[in-house]
Backbone as a chain_set.jsonl record, in Angstrom:
{"seq": "VLIGNGYDVETIYTYENKRNKVIVKEKSSRFIEKSEINKLISFDSDNNDGYSIIRDKNKYKIVYKLGYIYGEI", "coords": {"N": [[36.962, -6.772, -46.215], [38.978, -9.249, -47.276], [39.174, -13.035, -46.468], [40.826, -15.252, -45.298], [41.629, -17.383, -47.252], [41.598, -15.792, -49.299], [38.511, -15.961, -51.2], [36.385, -15.877, -50.413], [34.463, -13.093, -48.899], [34.562, -10.453, -45.76], [32.063, -8.534, -44.414], [32.541, -5.215, -42.946], [30.459, -4.0, -40.627], [30.231, -0.67, -38.335], [28.406, 0.438, -36.359], [27.607, 2.948, -33.705], [27.169, 5.041, -31.154], [26.784, 7.822, -28.832], [27.055, 6.908, -25.939], [27.15, 3.521, -27.425], [28.383, 1.01, -28.926], [28.791, -1.124, -31.653], [29.293, -3.877, -33.596], [29.136, -4.87, -36.278], [29.498, -8.251, -37.952], [29.381, -9.484, -41.313], [29.426, -12.337, -43.066], [30.014, -14.609, -45.776], [29.885, -18.604, -46.258], [31.169, -21.678, -47.505], [30.703, -23.827, -46.106], [29.283, -25.01, -43.898], [28.022, -26.251, -40.514], [27.36, -29.523, -39.929], [24.711, -30.131, -37.902], [24.527, -27.197, -36.719], [22.845, -26.859, -39.176], [20.783, -28.001, -39.216], [19.861, -27.346, -37.025], [17.841, -24.843, -37.986], [15.658, -22.412, -38.866], [12.679, -22.195, -40.098], [12.358, -20.008, -42.815], [11.111, -20.818, -45.374], [9.499, -23.284, -46.314], [9.583, -24.686, -49.012], [11.569, -24.029, -50.531], [13.647, -25.233, -48.063], [14.786, -23.248, -47.055], [16.296, -21.149, -44.553], [17.5, -20.357, -40.962], [19.185, -19.755, -38.188], [19.543, -18.859, -34.95], [22.795, -18.584, -32.707], [24.033, -18.455, -29.244], [27.211, -17.142, -28.237], [28.623, -17.454, -25.012], [29.194, -13.37, -24.567], [28.035, -13.416, -27.822], [26.548, -13.024, -30.449], [25.102, -15.149, -32.872], [24.301, -15.769, -36.215], [22.96, -17.736, -38.652], [22.603, -19.099, -41.82], [20.932, -19.903, -44.41], [19.669, -19.56, -48.078], [18.239, -20.583, -50.928], [21.358, -21.908, -52.706], [23.122, -20.448, -50.497], [25.228, -20.379, -48.172], [25.531, -18.495, -45.408], [26.993, -16.214, -42.903], [25.952, -14.349, -39.875]], "CA": [[37.833, -7.041, -46.009], [39.151, -10.658, -47.491], [39.624, -14.262, -45.583], [42.751, -15.293, -45.837], [40.985, -18.299, -48.274], [42.079, -14.918, -50.707], [38.225, -16.388, -51.955], [35.959, -14.87, -49.451], [34.467, -11.371, -48.428], [33.722, -10.011, -45.071], [32.663, -6.867, -44.622], [32.042, -5.025, -41.21], [29.152, -2.713, -39.367], [30.373, -0.131, -36.915], [26.937, 1.435, -35.739], [27.583, 3.419, -32.883], [25.926, 6.485, -30.911], [27.574, 8.473, -27.354], [26.394, 5.394, -25.723], [27.143, 2.543, -27.772], [29.266, 0.295, -30.273], [28.375, -2.469, -32.353], [30.11, -4.216, -34.538], [28.326, -6.555, -36.933], [30.28, -9.284, -39.436], [28.532, -10.842, -42.073], [30.471, -12.711, -44.322], [29.772, -15.812, -46.913], [29.893, -19.667, -46.135], [31.491, -22.733, -48.153], [30.79, -24.763, -45.732], [28.375, -24.286, -42.286], [28.248, -27.075, -39.32], [26.023, -30.97, -40.23], [24.451, -29.554, -36.576], [23.904, -26.232, -37.221], [21.904, -27.002, -40.757], [19.584, -29.64, -38.561], [19.07, -26.742, -36.438], [17.964, -23.626, -38.879], [14.479, -22.525, -38.003], [12.401, -22.525, -41.551], [10.929, -19.611, -43.146], [10.375, -21.358, -47.212], [10.013, -24.237, -46.393], [9.766, -25.085, -50.473], [13.085, -24.186, -50.721], [14.234, -25.234, -47.28], [15.202, -21.856, -46.536], [16.127, -20.51, -43.198], [18.075, -19.688, -39.839], [19.438, -20.572, -36.748], [20.858, -18.092, -33.244], [23.677, -19.229, -31.743], [24.693, -17.446, -28.788], [28.775, -17.974, -27.929], [29.102, -16.106, -24.446], [28.931, -12.246, -24.997], [28.213, -13.28, -28.624], [25.327, -13.963, -31.388], [25.858, -15.346, -34.235], [22.915, -15.912, -37.108], [23.215, -18.768, -39.941], [21.538, -18.751, -42.776], [20.456, -20.687, -45.905], [18.932, -18.988, -48.728], [18.497, -21.813, -52.061], [22.582, -22.431, -52.407], [24.027, -19.752, -50.334], [24.56, -20.398, -47.315], [26.241, -17.525, -44.615], [26.686, -16.137, -41.055], [26.467, -13.203, -39.584]], "C": [[38.136, -8.948, -46.442], [39.721, -11.193, -46.414], [40.545, -14.658, -45.843], [42.497, -16.804, -46.392], [41.588, -17.505, -49.341], [40.193, -14.748, -51.769], [36.475, -15.562, -51.423], [35.405, -13.149, -48.832], [33.697, -11.383, -46.746], [33.43, -9.296, -44.59], [31.676, -6.684, -42.957], [31.352, -3.223, -41.007], [29.426, -2.275, -38.792], [28.866, 0.926, -36.998], [27.729, 1.781, -34.602], [27.105, 5.178, -32.478], [27.191, 7.16, -29.387], [27.519, 7.361, -26.646], [27.217, 4.069, -25.918], [28.249, 2.285, -28.685], [29.096, -0.861, -30.316], [28.949, -2.503, -33.231], [29.457, -5.116, -34.975], [29.03, -7.518, -38.396], [29.699, -10.092, -39.773], [29.783, -11.185, -43.581], [29.863, -13.836, -45.312], [30.319, -17.403, -46.559], [29.917, -20.754, -46.722], [30.153, -23.63, -47.571], [29.405, -24.515, -43.991], [28.46, -26.677, -41.906], [26.717, -28.337, -39.946], [24.145, -30.141, -39.167], [24.117, -28.414, -36.735], [22.661, -26.641, -38.594], [20.216, -27.498, -40.094], [18.686, -28.715, -38.208], [18.614, -24.991, -36.455], [16.135, -24.326, -38.895], [13.873, -22.015, -40.141], [11.929, -20.974, -41.988], [10.993, -19.408, -44.88], [10.936, -22.073, -46.927], [9.63, -25.14, -47.783], [11.078, -24.935, -50.488], [14.135, -24.328, -49.574], [15.251, -24.398, -46.768], [14.84, -21.229, -44.698], [17.268, -20.563, -42.077], [18.346, -20.353, -38.857], [19.887, -19.451, -36.243], [21.75, -18.535, -32.276], [23.866, -18.312, -30.829], [25.924, -18.611, -28.116], [29.034, -16.371, -27.175], [28.273, -14.466, -24.095], [28.014, -12.133, -26.685], [26.99, -13.935, -29.681], [25.783, -14.101, -32.893], [24.374, -16.234, -34.943], [23.741, -17.071, -38.711], [22.732, -18.523, -40.816], [21.496, -19.447, -44.432], [19.457, -19.831, -47.086], [19.138, -19.811, -50.075], [19.773, -22.286, -51.54], [23.658, -21.842, -51.414], [24.263, -19.908, -48.938], [26.026, -18.532, -46.544], [25.867, -17.439, -43.808], [26.646, -15.174, -41.252], [26.11, -13.448, -37.945]], "O": [[37.469, -9.805, -45.863], [40.431, -10.621, -45.588], [41.156, -14.292, -46.847], [43.303, -17.588, -45.891], [42.097, -18.107, -50.287], [40.112, -13.944, -52.698], [35.719, -14.873, -52.108], [36.166, -12.275, -48.419], [32.682, -12.013, -46.451], [34.35, -8.829, -43.919], [30.86, -7.311, -42.282], [31.639, -2.036, -41.165], [29.234, -2.941, -37.775], [28.591, 1.92, -37.67], [28.631, 0.98, -34.357], [26.828, 6.13, -33.207], [28.337, 6.734, -29.242], [28.421, 6.647, -27.084], [27.837, 3.53, -25.0], [28.954, 3.177, -29.157], [29.175, -1.652, -29.376], [29.279, -1.497, -33.858], [29.133, -6.11, -34.324], [28.915, -7.267, -39.596], [29.37, -11.135, -39.209], [30.464, -10.64, -44.45], [28.704, -13.47, -45.508], [31.548, -17.377, -46.614], [28.802, -21.275, -46.745], [29.116, -23.99, -48.128], [29.046, -23.481, -43.429], [28.725, -27.701, -42.534], [25.556, -28.057, -40.245], [23.035, -29.824, -39.596], [22.921, -28.455, -37.023], [21.467, -26.479, -38.345], [19.047, -27.347, -40.448], [17.49, -28.675, -38.497], [18.816, -24.143, -35.586], [15.578, -25.424, -38.915], [14.59, -21.654, -41.074], [10.912, -20.664, -41.367], [10.95, -18.356, -45.518], [12.162, -22.185, -46.944], [9.378, -26.329, -47.589], [11.743, -25.97, -50.447], [15.255, -23.836, -49.709], [16.296, -24.718, -46.2], [13.843, -21.012, -44.01], [18.272, -20.989, -42.647], [17.847, -21.448, -38.596], [20.687, -18.846, -36.957], [21.427, -18.825, -31.125], [23.919, -17.17, -31.286], [25.925, -19.788, -27.755], [29.299, -15.24, -27.58], [27.168, -14.331, -23.57], [27.4, -11.095, -26.932], [26.625, -15.111, -29.667], [26.477, -13.468, -33.688], [23.648, -17.046, -34.371], [24.749, -16.964, -39.41], [22.202, -17.413, -40.765], [22.255, -19.195, -45.368], [18.348, -19.516, -46.654], [20.309, -19.773, -50.454], [19.846, -22.871, -50.46], [24.779, -22.339, -51.311], [23.298, -19.484, -48.303], [26.915, -17.893, -47.106], [24.849, -17.999, -43.401], [27.028, -14.659, -42.303], [26.406, -12.589, -37.114]]}, "num_chains": 1, "name": "protein.A"}
């Protein structure tokens, strides 16, 4: 799915069985809030790569940084 700006793409994954349905959306992000970057849990301290899990009511968001790539799941 093209995001409104026409450059980025959002990938939508749907996992379902007889009882549950889970929708996971992944998109690249050019910009991430500075407050979110400061909360990243490091998994590669040499490159400052990391992730952060953010909860908003019943939804979760994982923000990550891998090199120069910022993303959101």
